[in-house]
N, C-alpha and C positions, 0 to 999 in steps of 0.2 A: 363512489363506490363501494360495492360490496367487500367486505374485509373477512366474511365468514369461507370458510373453506370448504371446498365439494368434498364429499367419499375420496373422492379419488385422492385429494390433495393430503388428504388427512392417510390416506394408506402410505401416500408417498414419506409421507413425514415419519410416519412409524420405521418404514424400509431403510432413510437415511440415518437416523434416529441409531435400530440395531445394528448400520453397519458402525457408526465410528465408536457404540460401544466395545465392539468385537476386532476392532481393526486396527483404533490409533493404537502406535504400541505404549505401554502404561507408564517408562519412564519418560516418554515426553511428555503426555499427560500429565505427568506430577509437577515436569518442569512448569509446565504453561498455567497451570494451577497454582504454585508458586510465585508465579510471574520471574520465574530465572530463565536467563539467554540462552536461547539452542543453540548448537553447533550447527556448522555446514553438512555433516553427515546427521543430524537429525531433520531438517529440512526436506534433505534428498531422500532420505527415507520415507517419510509422510508423503510428499511428493510423487514418487513412483509408486505407493499403493494408492493412490487416487488417480493413478494414469491407469495402474493395471483394470479396476473400475470401469476405468471410462469414465470418469466426473470432475478430471482436472482442470479440465477450461470448458465449460461448460457454456459459455457464450461464444466460442468459437463457431465459424459455421459445420455444421455437419460434416461435410466431405472435406472438414480438416480434422476433425476428431471431436468437435462440438456435440451436446448432449441432445439438441433441438427444445429443451426446456421451454415455457412459458416464465412470463414472470411473474407467475406466483409460486412455480418447482423452484426456479433458482432461489427466492427470497425466501425461501423452506430450506434448501439448501445452506446457505450462509447462515440463517439461523439457530439451525441444527447445529454446524462445525462449530461456531462458536461457543454455544451454551455445552459441547460435548470435550471446551477444553483443546480442539485441533486447529493447529495451526492455519492460515493461511496459505495454497500454494506460492511459489516465488511470484509476489508480485508484477517483476519487471520484466519476466517471462511469460504471463500466460493474461496480463489485464493491459501490458503496457506494449512491450513489441509485438509479442504474438498477433496481436488483433491489426497491427499494423501492416505486416508482414501479409496476412490473410490478406489483407484490401489491398493495398498496391504493391506489394511481392512480385517479383517474375514467377514465372513456374520455376526456373533452376534453384532462387532461392527458396520459394516452398517449400521445395522435394527437401533441400538440405537441412534448412534451419529448424522445420514445424517440429518434425518428430524428436528433434534435440530437444527442444524445446518444453514439447509437453512431457517427456522422460529426464527432465532435467540435466542428460547429459553434457552440458552447456549451460553457466550462468550468466546473465546479463547484468549490465549496470546501466545506468542512465549519465550522459552526459550533456547536461543542459545549462545551469545554471552556470555563471561567472562570476568574477570579480568585479561587482559595477553592472551586472546583468543576472539579474534573480528575478525579482517581480518585474520589471522590463526586458521579459528575455528574448526579445526581438532586439535588444539592445548590443547583442553579443557579439565581441570581435575574435573569437579563433578562426583562423584562416586558414581554407585548403585550396590550393592552386593546383590546375590539375599538369598532369606532365606524363606525354601518352598515355597509358592507361594505369597510371596509378594519380590520385590526388596525394597531394603534400600537406600536409597538415600543423600547423606551428601557434602553438596556443596556449591557454588555461582553461581548467573546469574548477567547477569548488562545488562541496558537499557533494563529492560523489559517495551516496551511500553502499556498503558492504563491497566497492570497490576491488578491495583487499581481497574479496573471495572468489572474485567475478572472473570470468576466461573471454565476455566478449562486452564491449560498449556500444549502445546506439546514442549518438550524437549528432547535434548540430552543429552544424558546421558555418564560415559566411563562405562564399565562394564567387560573388558579384558585389564587392567595396561599392559602384555606382549606384548602384538601383536600391528604391526604397526598402528600408531595413527589412522589412517584413517579406521584402522580394529576393532577396538575395542571399538565401537559407538553404543549407541542401543537407538531409538526413546521411548521415553515414554509418553500417557497422561497421566496428575497430574491434581488432584482434587485440586483445590487451598483452600479449606478449610480444606484441612489435617493437623492433627497436625504434628506442627513441620515445618510449611511452615509459612514464615514470609516474608516481603514487606519494604522495606525504603525507599520514597519518594524521587525524583531526579527533581529537581524545573533546567528546560533547559534557554538556554540563552535569551528567549522573556517573561522570568518571572512566565511560569508556568509551573504545574505539569506534564507533559505527562509519565514520565516513571518511573522506581524505579531500585533501587536493589533486588533480590528476594534470601535468604537464605533457605538451605534447610540443619536440623539438626533432622537425623538419620527418614525422610519421608517414611512411608511406602507408596509403591505404585502397586496392586493387577499386576501380572503377563500377565493376561489377558488385562489388558491396553497397552500391550507391542504393535507395530506395526509391522509386518511383524516379521522375523527372531532376534535373540538375535545376537550383532555384526555386521549385518547390516543397521545400524542405517545411517550412511553416503552417503549411494547409497540414500534413502530415502531424504535427506536431499539436495542432489544434487537436483533429479526431484520437490521436493518443491523450490528451490531459483531459477531453470529455472522459476516459472509460478511467483514467484512474481516478476524477473528482467523485466521479459516480461510485465507484469502491471504497472510498474512504468512509461512509458512513458510519459501519462496522454495526448495525443494528443489534444485533446476535451479542458482540461483543459486551454492548454499553447494558444488553439484560444479564448478560453474566456477571457482570462487576457489582450490578445493583447486587442481586441477589446474594453475591457473597456478601458485599457491605452489610446487609440485614442480617444474614449469618452471624456473620464476626460483630457486629454493634451489638446482639444481646452478651457476647461475653466479654464485652470491657466496661467497667463499672465507673463511672464520674457521677461524683459526690453523690455517694452511695446508693444509686442505680443505674441499670445498664443505659447504655448508650442510647441503645433503638427506643428507648422512652423519652430521650430528650426532644426536646418540642422543636427547636430547633432545626433541631440534624435531621425528624420526622419531616419537617417544613423542604426543610433544602432536596431531600430525598423525593416527594412527592411532586416536588418541582421539574424535578431533572425526569420523570417518570411520564407525568402530562408531555413535557417537548418530545422526549425520546416517542410515542407515540405519534405525537405530527410529522416525525425523521420518516418514521416505520410508510406511513402512506405516503411520502411525499418520494420516497425510496420504492417503492412498487410501481407509483407513477412513472417514476427515468427510467428503470428499468424496463417496463413494458415497452416504452417508445426505444429506448434502443433497439428493442429487437427488430422495430419495426422500421428503423433509421436506414438509407440508400445513400444519401449522399456525405457529404464529408461534417457537414456540421451537425454537431451536440445537442443536446438539449441541454440550455440556458439554467435548468431546472437541477441539475448538475454542480451549479455551483450554492446551490440552496444545499445539497448533500454535505460540499467539502466546509461550509459553513458552519451549522447546525454537529455536523458529523462529529468534526473534529472540537469543536467546545464542548459536545457531550462527551467524548472521552476522555477530554483533557477534566470533567466534573466528576465525572466517576472516577477516575484518579487520584481526586481530592478526598472524594469520602470515604474509598480507601486509606488516604493517610491519617484522616480526622481519625479513623477506627481504631488505627493502629496508636494512635498516640505518640505518646514518650518514645516507645520501641521501635518509632519509626527514623529515629536521630540518627543512631548508628548508619552509617553507608552500608558495611556487612558487604562490601562489592566480592569478597571470597564467594558467600552463597549466592551471589547476584550470577556468579559461573559454574554452579554445582562443584565446588571444590570441597568444600566443607558443608558439616551437618550442625556445627556451631553456631546459634543464634539467639541472640537475646530475646525474648519474649518468644510468644507465638510464633512457628517457622514463617507465616505468611508475610508477617511485620517487617523481614527483612529487606524485601525488595520494594515498601511503600515509597520510600524519600526517592532512589532512584529512578522508577519508573514515573512518579510525576513530573521529576526532573526532565528525565528524555522527552515528556509530554508536549512538554513547551513547543516542539519542534512540529507540533501535529498539526499546527492552523498556522505552517508557514510548506509543508512540504503540498507540491501540486499546484502551487500559486499561493501567494498568502490572500488569509480570509480579507486583507484591506481590497487586493485586486477582485476577489469574488464580490466584493458588495458593488464594486464599479460596475462589475460584468452583470448583476443581477436591474441595478437601475437602471441599466443603458437597454438588455434584450428584452425586459421582463417587464420592468415600470413604463420605460418606453422615456425615460429624463435624460 
């Protein structure tokens, strides 16, 4: 593969870079630079700026708001977005449920949901994992029984990220308990305000509330909110997870963190000299950069294949992106933690939430430890890396 960009691609990169420099609100950029948490309003503000530009859902079909970019243009866009400290558009809307509705939804569902997803008028969360059904997702037990023109849902979901912010959930439920477990699952869109639906917060290792338990007690969901056919939800979920795993690589984000680590290590003195001159630190940095280049090439290949995909099956190399992308995100945050040194020890959660300007040491060190702790979950999101190794061994290596 020739990784050299054409003159047109270079011009496009300049256009994207200029847009991010001029359009990203300064307060959002600063929070991103310092590793602080964004509010829901921050996400909505930036998402709508991208939507107005026509760049919020580049991989959707053009007729539903996509850009029609090829793989190179999409990769340039993602890389420049992360290098500019711009947040990703809401992934649940744009990368997960949106493509599923584009591909498998009814015309009525497309007309009602897609414009709202693009403009983040509604915010989705994901209802897949359950107690005892995380890596073995097909073992889920949340039931949905047909009652006239509604399904009645009972059960529990776990790790519902941003469920406390969401308006809707896309969920997998069991509609045929007697079928083979992958064959008896249905994909539903559930209003989070439905009677009988309750959230319970989960505080994660970084001390914050990102995720939740979700309980369903006779929650009624209109049949009109079913995606595709009953008992075919596993097929739609596989399509969705392929998009999720492809999006988790975040090459530009890793590049941004490496640049930050280099700049910051130059001002941290260890044993009388800058950390940037420490042989062990430099060796670790070089290894990450080499692995990141390999990931970058693989990512471009997967995105190119996604643009040509017509069936339900996704490129198994998306699992490679999931594995290495999550490992490198963790490794780059470990670099930041090492550069922060003793100043990373205080949790400084008030600064994480942008509620105070008081920090110990340089301001960026306040978020190093909490972000590192939270990053341990990245290798679990979208299917644990252990499961991804199984997919790679079977689908790519033929073992």
